[in-house]
C-alpha positions in Angstrom: 43.2 24.5 150.0 41.3 27.6 151.0 43.2 29.8 153.5 41.8 29.7 157.0 40.0 33.0 157.8 41.8 35.1 160.3 39.8 35.5 163.5 39.0 38.9 165.0 40.9 40.2 167.9 39.0 39.5 171.2 37.5 42.4 173.1 39.8 42.2 176.2 42.8 43.1 174.0 40.8 45.5 171.8 39.7 47.6 174.8 43.2 47.9 176.1 45.3 48.1 172.9 42.9 49.9 170.6 40.3 51.8 172.5 42.9 53.5 174.7 44.7 54.3 171.4 41.8 56.3 169.9 43.0 59.6 171.2 46.4 58.9 169.8 44.9 58.0 166.4 42.9 61.3 166.4 46.0 63.3 167.3 47.8 62.6 164.0 51.1 61.6 165.7 50.7 57.8 165.3 53.9 57.2 163.2 56.2 58.8 165.7 54.5 57.1 168.7 54.5 53.8 166.9 58.3 54.1 166.2 59.0 55.0 169.8 56.8 52.2 171.1 58.4 49.7 168.8 61.9 50.6 169.9 61.1 50.5 173.6 59.2 47.2 173.4 61.9 45.6 171.3 64.5 46.6 173.8 62.6 44.5 176.4 62.2 41.4 174.2 65.7 40.9 173.1 66.4 37.5 171.3 67.5 34.6 173.4 71.1 33.5 173.1 71.0 29.9 174.3 68.6 27.0 175.2 67.0 27.8 178.5 64.7 24.8 179.1 65.0 21.1 178.7 62.0 18.7 178.5 62.1 15.0 177.7 65.6 15.4 176.4 64.7 18.2 174.0 66.2 21.7 174.4 63.8 24.7 174.1 64.4 28.4 173.8 62.1 31.3 174.5 60.5 32.7 171.3 62.2 35.8 170.0 60.1 39.0 170.3 57.3 37.5 172.4 55.2 40.1 174.1 53.1 39.2 177.2 50.4 41.6 178.5 48.4 40.7 181.7 44.8 41.8 181.5 43.0 42.0 184.9 39.3 42.4 185.8 39.2 43.9 189.3 36.2 43.1 191.5 35.5 46.6 192.7 32.5 48.8 193.4 34.1 52.1 192.4 36.8 53.8 190.4 40.5 52.8 190.8 41.4 54.0 194.3 44.6 53.7 196.4 44.4 52.0 199.7 41.4 49.8 198.8 42.1 46.0 198.9 40.2 44.9 195.9 40.8 41.6 194.3 41.6 40.5 190.7 38.8 38.2 189.8 39.5 37.8 186.1 43.1 37.4 184.8 43.9 36.8 181.1 47.5 36.7 179.8 47.6 38.0 176.2 50.6 36.4 174.5 51.6 38.2 171.3 54.1 36.4 169.0 54.9 38.7 166.0 57.4 36.1 164.7 54.8 33.4 164.0 51.9 35.9 163.7 50.0 34.2 166.5 48.2 35.4 169.6 47.4 33.2 172.5 45.0 34.0 175.4 45.5 32.2 178.7 42.9 32.4 181.5 44.2 32.1 185.0 41.8 31.2 187.8 41.6 33.6 190.7 41.9 30.6 193.0 45.3 29.5 191.8 47.5 28.9 194.9 50.8 30.6 194.3 53.7 32.5 195.9 53.4 36.3 196.1 54.5 39.4 197.9 52.5 41.4 200.4 53.1 45.1 200.8 53.2 46.3 204.4 52.0 49.7 205.6 55.6 50.7 206.4 56.6 50.0 202.8 58.3 46.7 203.5 57.5 43.5 201.6 56.9 40.0 203.0 56.5 36.7 201.2 53.3 34.7 201.4 51.4 32.0 199.6 47.7 32.5 198.8 45.1 32.7 196.1 46.2 34.6 193.0 43.4 37.1 193.3 44.8 38.4 196.6 48.0 39.5 195.0 46.1 42.6 193.9 44.7 43.2 197.4 48.1 42.8 199.0 49.4 45.8 197.0 46.9 48.2 198.5 45.5 49.3 195.1 46.6 50.9 191.8 50.0 50.3 190.2 51.6 48.5 193.2 48.7 46.0 193.1 49.2 45.5 189.4 52.9 45.0 189.8 52.5 42.4 192.6 49.9 40.5 190.5 52.2 40.5 187.5 55.0 39.2 189.7 52.7 36.4 191.0 51.7 35.4 187.4 55.3 35.4 186.3 56.1 33.1 189.2 53.4 30.7 188.1 55.0 30.5 184.7 58.5 30.0 186.2 59.7 33.6 185.8 57.9 34.4 182.5 58.5 38.1 181.6 55.4 40.3 181.7 55.9 43.3 179.6 52.8 45.3 180.6 49.4 45.2 182.2 45.9 46.6 182.0 43.4 46.5 184.8 39.7 47.1 184.2 37.5 47.8 187.3 34.4 45.6 186.9 32.3 48.3 188.5 32.6 49.8 185.0 30.8 46.8 183.3 27.4 48.6 183.4 28.8 51.6 181.6 30.6 49.5 179.0 27.6 47.2 178.5 25.2 50.1 177.9 27.7 51.9 175.7 27.5 49.1 173.2 23.7 49.0 173.4 23.4 46.0 175.6 24.6 42.4 175.3 22.5 39.3 174.6 23.2 36.0 176.3 21.5 32.7 176.8 21.3 32.5 180.6 23.3 29.6 182.0 21.3 27.9 184.7 24.2 27.4 187.2 23.0 30.1 189.6 19.5 30.7 191.0 18.8 34.0 189.2 15.1 33.3 189.6 15.4 33.9 193.3 17.2 37.2 193.1 14.9 40.2 193.4 14.7 42.2 190.1 16.2 39.3 188.1 13.2 36.9 188.0 13.2 36.9 184.2 16.8 35.6 184.0 15.8 32.0 183.7 18.3 29.4 182.5 18.1 28.6 178.8 16.4 31.9 177.8 18.0 34.6 175.8 18.2 37.9 177.6 19.5 41.3 176.5 21.3 42.4 179.6 21.3 45.9 180.8 24.3 47.3 182.6 23.4 46.2 186.1 22.2 42.8 185.0 25.5 42.3 183.2 27.5 43.1 186.3 25.5 40.7 188.4 25.7 38.0 185.8 29.5 37.9 185.6 30.2 38.5 189.3 27.7 36.3 191.2 28.6 32.9 192.5 27.6 30.3 195.1 30.1 30.6 197.9 29.4 27.2 199.3 30.5 25.4 196.1 34.2 24.5 195.6 33.8 25.1 191.9 31.8 28.3 192.3 34.5 30.4 190.6 34.8 27.8 187.8 31.1 28.1 187.1 31.3 31.9 187.2 34.3 31.8 184.7 32.0 30.0 182.3 29.5 32.9 182.4 32.3 35.4 182.2 33.7 33.7 179.0 30.2 33.5 177.6 29.6 37.2 178.3 33.0 38.2 176.9 32.4 36.4 173.6 28.9 38.0 173.3 30.4 41.4 174.0 33.1 40.8 171.4 30.4 40.1 168.8 28.4 43.1 169.8 31.5 45.3 169.5 32.3 43.9 166.1 28.8 44.6 164.9 29.1 48.1 166.3 32.3 48.7 164.4 30.7 47.6 161.2 27.4 49.5 161.6 28.5 52.7 163.4 32.2 52.9 164.1 32.0 56.4 165.5 30.2 54.9 168.5 33.6 53.5 169.6 34.3 57.0 171.0 31.3 56.4 173.4 32.8 53.0 174.3 36.2 54.7 174.9 34.7 57.3 177.2 32.8 54.6 179.1 35.9 52.5 179.6 38.6 55.1 180.3 37.7 56.0 184.0 37.8 52.3 185.0 41.1 51.5 183.3 44.6 51.3 184.8 47.7 50.5 182.7 51.4 51.0 182.7 51.5 51.1 178.9 52.2 54.5 177.4 50.2 55.6 174.4 53.3 55.0 172.1 53.4 51.3 173.3 49.7 50.9 173.0 49.9 52.3 169.4 52.6 49.8 168.5 50.9 46.8 170.2 47.6 47.7 168.5 49.3 47.6 165.1 51.0 44.3 166.0 47.8 42.7 167.4 45.6 43.3 164.4 48.1 41.3 162.3 48.0 38.2 164.5 46.0 35.1 164.1 43.9 33.9 167.1 42.7 30.3 167.4 39.4 31.4 169.0 40.3 29.6 172.2 40.9 30.9 175.7 43.3 28.4 177.2 43.4 27.7 180.9 45.9 26.8 183.6 44.3 23.5 184.9 44.8 21.6 188.1 43.2 20.2 191.3 40.5 22.2 192.9 40.0 21.9 196.6 38.7 23.6 199.7 41.2 24.7 202.3 40.7 24.6 206.1 38.9 28.0 205.9 36.5 26.6 203.3 38.1 28.7 200.5 38.7 27.3 197.1 42.3 26.7 196.0 43.5 25.5 192.6 46.7 23.5 192.6 48.2 23.8 189.1 49.0 20.6 187.2 52.7 21.2 186.6 52.9 18.8 183.6 49.9 20.4 181.9 51.3 23.9 182.7 54.7 23.0 181.2 53.0 21.7 178.0 51.1 24.9 177.8 54.2 26.9 178.2 56.2 25.0 175.6 53.4 25.4 173.1 53.0 29.1 173.7 56.4 30.6 174.7 59.1 28.3 173.5 60.4 26.6 170.3 62.9 23.8 169.8 66.5 25.0 170.2 68.7 24.4 167.1 72.3 25.2 167.8 74.1 27.3 165.2 76.6 25.2 163.4 79.9 26.9 163.1 81.6 26.6 159.7 84.8 24.6 159.8 87.9 26.7 159.0 89.1 26.3 155.4 92.4 24.7 155.0 
């Protein structure tokens, strides 16, 4: 049987784990950084010692060496700034499993209703329950916001460890889009683009090569009065991301030196707690992993609250199934050898 072709790494991970690594690659110090990154990452993903989850009578244990990185798209009009209550509109958990050579991407709706912390002006923290996107706003910007968002996502997955994060401010989409020479999509007719000044040509069903400003509008716009407005927008975001991936792969094949232009376009809009050494290590790990080509989702019941805001109540059974398939494996107790007579 012919071996299944390994899929390329998706752009969201490429940008964070590889493009940010370009300066390291050019410095000639990759080996030392890789070794340091490997050691520090491995210290945080120590092997489990016992079964830590039971489902339908079966014991499961967390996969050894699993690395989980939260990628966030921040709905902002400028550069990363402290004190600005922006929201995380796009959240993708990149789950790297070096043991099984697999990578899983999980999309989390901004509307997921979950527990989170809110940072007060005096530095104290209070507990609240709200849409996942607001966890970033409640941190007041920058790394505090990223940390609170990671904590909220961890809580959704029953305390799942999040080993790092990367936030990309979506105000940088025009620069990124234009750096790759534009991205072509078949316009999805779920928003009245025909009625938006300057975008009359964006008619549903037609292929359009988006310029930077068009790309930003296409992935950010939504109909506020619809409960599923964000779900429809997520369809466009996934479509655009896949088209952007293909465009970047073409760019790498045709003119790889242009990646430096992409790097320069991305860097001012990126925020991460990953050091260059960890990024170098993760990049080398990621390129060896197989991706099934799917972006999995946390599903549930979508409803409007009393303020007419959308809330997604996760389906706990479906969530648990997703967790078991991604982060856990069946626990097999080690059989102790009987002492010899």
